[in-house]
N, C-alpha and C positions, 0 to 999 in steps of 0.2 A: 362626764366627760363632755368639756366645751369642743364644740365643732370651731375649727378656722376659719368655716366657709358660712354663708347663709344657710341655712335649718332646710331645705328644700326636700319635703315628704307630701311626696303624690297622692298616699293613704289618706291624708286630712280630707280629702272630698270623696272619699269612698267609705268614710267610717257610718254614716248613717245615711238611710233611705231615704230623706229627703233631700240630702247632698246628694247622692247619685243621680236623683232623678234630675237635679237643678244642672247636672253637671253633663248630662247625656246628649252624646253628639247627634243621634239616630234614634228616630221612634217609628214606631210599627202602629199602623190601624189598620180597623176592618177596610178602611176607605183606600189601601194599596193591595188588595187583594181581588183577583179576580177569578171564578170558580167554574173549573170543567165540568161540562156535565153531559152525560150519552143518554141519545134518546132511540127508542126499538119502538116499532110496532104494537097495536094494543092498546087496550083501556084499563085502566087500574092495575098497569102492569109493571111491576119492579124485579130486577132481574140482578141478583147479587153475583158480581166478578169475581171468581174465587182467585186468580192474582191479582187483583184487589180488594185486599180485605175493606170493609166497611163503606165498597164504592159501589153503585148499581146503576143499571141501565134502566131510566124510565121511559114508558109511555107520554108520550103529550101534555094528557092531564097533569101526570107526576112532575113533568119540569115545570108545569105553571106551578105547583106548589111549591117547588126549591124556589122559584124566582122570586114569589110572595116572601118565603123565609129569607132568601137574600137582601131582600128587601128593607125588613126588620132588622135584620143584624147590621147593616150599614155597609154590604157590601156592594159596587158599585155597578159590577159588569159580571154577566155570565157569558162560559164559552161554551158555544155545543158543537158536539161531534155524532155523526150519526151511527148505527147500526144496521145498517140496509141489510135485507133481505137477499138471501142468495138467488132467488129468483129474478133481481130486481138490477140484478149487478151482470157485466157486459165486456168485453173485450175493451171497446172503446169509452164505458161509464155514464151511458147516455143519463142516466138516471140522475146525472146531478144538474142536469138539463130542466128536471119534469119542476113547473112552478107546486105540483101539489107532493114533492120528495119530503119526508120526514121533517130534514131541516128546516123548511119555508113553511111547514106546517107549524112546528116548534118556534120558530121567531115569531110568526101571525098570533098564536096561543100567549105567547107572554106580553106582547105591545098590545093585546086587548084588554087583558088582565090587569097590566103593571103601566102601561102609557111609557111615559120617559122617566118615569122614576128607577129607572137600571138599563143598561146598555146590552145589546146583545154584540157579543163578538163570535164570526162565521168562522170557520177555516175553510180556504179554498186549496182544495187539491183532491183529486181523483182517487186517491188508494182509497175510499168508503164506496165506492162504485163502479172499480174495475173487479173484472174475474179473477185477474191476474195479481191484485195486492199491491202493483206500484203506481207512483201518484202521476204518471201520466201515460200519455200513450205509446206504445212499444212497438218496435220494427221485426222483423220475421228471425232475430237473434236474440229478442229483448231487451233493444239498447232502448230508453225513453227518450223519445224524440220531443227535442224543445218546441220548435216554432209550432208544430202540430198540438201538441199541448197546450200551448199559452192561447190559443185560438179558442180551446171549451176551459179554460181558465177565467179568460176574460169573460165568455156567455154564463159560468156558472155565477162569477162575481156578479154579475148586471143580476142573474134571477135570486140571488139572496138580498139585494138591495132592493129590488123591487118588492120581496117580501117583506123589507122594514130593519133588514140587517143595518146597526149603525158603523162596525168596526167589519170590515174585510183586513181578513189576515190570511194571504195567501205560504201555507207553507213545503209548499211543491220544490222550491228552490232553482226553479227555470228561470234560464236568463232571461230578462227584459221583459218579466211577467208583470212588474209592479206597475213601469212606466204606462204598459199597455191596458191595465186594470183602471190604472188611475184616469187616463183619457178617457176610457170609456163611460166611465163615472162621472165624468163630466159631461160628457156627449148626452149622455141617459137622465138627466136633471138631479143627478145626485150627486152634488157639489159638496154637499155637507158630510157625506159616509166618508168615515175616515179608513184609512190604508194602517196597518200596522203588519209589516215585513217581516216573516221569519227571516232576518238577514244572515243570521251564522246560526245556521242549524246543520247539525254536525251530524255523520253515521255513526250512531251511538248504540253500545248494547244495552242502554238504560229503556228503551223504547217496547220491552215486549209485551207488558202487560198491557200497554195500549192499545196494541194489535189485537190483544186477545180482545179487548170491550167493544173496538169497532167494526172484529170480524174478520179481520182482512191477515191477522199473523198466518191461519193454515194455508192460507190462498197463494200468500208470496212465492214468487218464483224467483230466485237469484237474492240479490240486495239491491241497497239505494247507494253505493260508495260513488255510482259515476256522475250522482248529482248534487247528495248531501255532504259536508264538508269533512274532510280527513282529522282524526280530532288531533291530531299531530302539529297543523297550523294555527296562528294566532295570527300574523300578518295578513293571510288571505283573507280572514273576518273583518281587516277592515277595508280589504276594497271591497266586499261584498256589500259592506253598509254604507257603503259611501255610493255606490252605485244605486241602491235602492232610496238613499235620501235625495240624490240628486234627481230619481225618476218620479219622485213626487210622496215620499212615505211620510208622512204624519211622526209614526213613531217606529222602533225596530226591536225584535226580539232575540233573545239569545238563548240555543235549545241545543242541551240538557241546562240544568241551572248550576246544582252546587260543584259538579266538577269544571264549570268554564267560569267560575266566577272571575277568573283572570282576563276573559275577554268581554265581560261585562264591566271590569274598569277601564278596560283600554279603551274600549268605546264610548264610555261616559267622557272619559279626559279628554278625545279627540274630536268628538262632535257637540258634545253639549246638546243632545236632545233625550226625548224622553226615551229611554232603554227600559225594556221591561225583559223578565227571563220566565223560562217555563220550566218550574219543579215538577220535573217527568216520572212517568208512572214510577219507574223504576225505583226512583229517590221515594217517591212513596211508601213503594212498599218494602223497602229498607228500613227506611223509621219503624213502619209497623211489626215487621219481624223483630228488629232490636227491641220493641216495647213487648214485644209477646214475651221473646225471652227472659225479660229482665233485666236485659243488655241497658237500660237506661229508660227516664221515665219521659212517658210518651209527650205528654204537654211541655214539659223544657225542652225533646227534642223539636215539636213542630216550630215553637217560637224563636229559637235560637237559629234554623237554618232559616227559616222567614228574613230573623233581623238581617242574617248573612247577605243577604239580595239586598236589604236597603243601603246596609254596609258598602257594599260595595259600587252602589250608583242605583239602582234600581228604581224607576219609578212605582212601579206592581211588582207582582210576580203572578202568577197561572199556577195553582196549586188544589191538589184534591183535599188536602186541609183547608180548604177555604172557610167554611161552615163550623169547622170546632174550633180553627184559630180564633174567628171572629167573635166566636162564643166565651174564650179564654179572654179574649181583650178587652168584652165589654163587660167583664167582673160578672 
């Protein structure tokens, strides 16, 4: 049969592996991965996290081993989260300001061992330090106070920067905190410390295993819907991002990841700034559960989901699969 129009066949470029590689629009490498790690007290300690199979809390010496591993794999940055001991938690989360807390000790140890071969991103929020599990200070009714919390967050950010953090990542969703932190960093001789704002962080059902990992899940009183975003909203995310950029954020983050790829795409197209996404604990756990149940090939599921972030517009992805994905990508 002779066609009366040009024989346009999109399958031509898909016929062979070399051609598929040549026409591939997006590429995933270890350089786009940030590896979240959980720090705990002790020496030589590894504590597997039941709700996050394959993920553990590590004492500071173990975190240093992971940092060296990341350098070898080509992962450019680690994200640290502390599992603060219950006796060090308090109503106001003062342990966040301790220059010798878990976070600061881990930062210094990584920098002593690896120098600038790897970046260290630190979470700024009070939930790992409060006895009530909220991200900030609360009033007598349990409402999280914006401005009083912000004062604590600025001090927390400076504490982490003084310890050697490269990227300060406020995840608390208090209004105005990015500008306050940026100003404090400038005044505190930390002009080169970046701010990656959790700009569009949703009140999601996907955070459960993370709260187990940092020890705040069983402590949480109420919910976080008064400050984290409503999953029904997308225009609001653009307003949040615009404010954080205006306040001095070097990059912005969308959290969670896969259920919010539409937000990633809208942010990237509107603002043309570096956009990151956090493939959160619940997403990780679902992939692991699917693979364990034989519902899909683990390696393929990991790489396909990470590539989806890149296709949506992400400069990089925070993922608990970072080391595994990097090994697959390195061949």
